[in-house]
N, C-alpha and C positions, 0 to 999 in steps of 0.2 A: 237201818236195814237196807240191803242192796236190792237195786230193782230186779236181778234175778230171784231174791227169796221172795218177793213180793210174788212175783210171777207165777212162781212153785205154790205159793200158800194158795193163790188166787184160783190157780187151776185145780190143785186138791179140793178146796171149799166148795168148787164150783161142781165137781164131780160128785158130790157128795149131798149136794142138793137135789131138788126135785124142780122141775122145771124154774130152775133160777130163787127158789124160794127155801127157805130152812125151817122147819120145826125145832121147837124147845129141845125135843129129844136129839135131832140132829146137831143142835148147837152145845149140847152138854157134851156128846161125843166127841166134837172137833177140839173143844176145850180140853179134856181130858188125853187125847192124841197129841194136840199140837202144842199146847202150852205149858208152862210150869207155874201157872196159878195154882195157889193153895188149892186143893181137890174139896177140901169143907167150905169153899167160897164159890164154885163154880155154878152150883143152881141159882145163888144169889145173885151172879154176875148177869145170867141166863136171864134170869127173870126182869133184871133190870132193863136189858138190851131190848128184850121182847116187849116191856111196857114202854119204852121210849121209841121202838120203830114199827110195832105193829099196830100202824094208827088206823088201819080197817078193822082190828080186832078180828082177823083171820086164822090167828093161831102161829102164822107164819112171817117172817123176815126176809127181806129180799137180801141178796147174796151180796151185792155190792153195801148196802148199809151195814152189814152183819160183818163185811171185812173191815170197815173202818172202826168201827166199835171194838172189834177184837184184837185189831194192830195196837189200837192206842190202850186196853187192858192190860195187853201182854208186852208191848215194846215202847210206848212211847214215854218219853217225859213229863214231869208234871206241867209245864208250859205248855206242852203241846194239847196235853189233855184239857187244861182249861181252856185254852184255846177252842179246840174242837167243841167243847161243851156249849160255848159263846155260840158256835155257828148253829149246833142244832136248833137252838131258841130264835137267832136271827134268821128268819124263813127270807127273805127281801134282802138279805146281804147287804144293807146299809150301816153295818157297824153299829148298830143300834137296837134294844130290844124294847118294842113300846107297844102299846094299844092291844091288837088281837094277840101280836107274840109274846106278851107278858101274859094274857090270858092262857095259851098254848100252855106255857111255862109253868104256869100255877098248876094247870092240871095233869101235866108231866109229873111233877113235884108229888102232887098229891096222889097220885097212882103210885109212885116209888114209896111212899108211906103209908101204902095200903088203904087209902080214904078211895071214895066212891065218885068224886067230882061233883057232886050235887049240891056241895055248898052247905051240907048238914053237917058235917064233920068239924066241929069245932076246935078240937086241936091241931087238926092239919090247917085250918084255915088262920088260926092263931101265929103259928110256926112259918107259914108262906108270909104272912102279913110282917111279920118282925123281919123275916129274911129281905123282902123286896124293898123296905125301909132302908136297910143298909147301903144300897145299890140309888135309889131314887130320892133322898132326903131333900136334895136342893136341885131336882134336874126334872119337876114336873112329869114324872110316871115316864122317865125316859132313862135305860140302863146302856151307858154307854161303853163299847167294848174295853177299852183302857181301862176303864173304873171295875167293870167286872172282873179282869186278869187281876187288877192290883188288889182287889178286895178278897178275893177267892185265895192269892197266893198267900193272903197275909191271915187268912184264916181256913184252915183246912175243914174245920166242920162244916163250912159252906159247901165245897167240893164234895162233901160225903152226902148231903141234902142235896144237891143237884143231882149228883151220879153215883151212887152208893158203889157202884161197880169199878168205881177207881180208887177206892180206898185213900188211905192218907199217905201213903209213899212219898 
């Protein structure tokens, strides 16, 4: 995607926002107007973006955060999508996900699976536990970037669990 295209998209999306924030309705409208994403998946994609980015549960997402998700769900290749997904969870940018970052990742996955983050949803807990073991089996609870990317590249279902809005393309 060229710099000019990015600037046009950003300007258009910024103009459609309310003070730099987007509601789900605004995000759905943007996807319908500006992407070739299958229309039957738009609501699912927007719901997933909102669950990941609406950390304060205000019902809105920051335009810059939406742009990153929007570009990757419409234009990014699989490697970029996986790298971006890793960066979402690696809050301190140390190329590993550990401790509180793993807890945040587990909570985000729980939200994407429709759970309530209380730890009472045994199905979500079992899925997350099995998922995390694939990355941390020998690393004392640390998920390294290289291992994350390699594992997800080899198992597309993991990408769908981490970020259902990416699909399996």
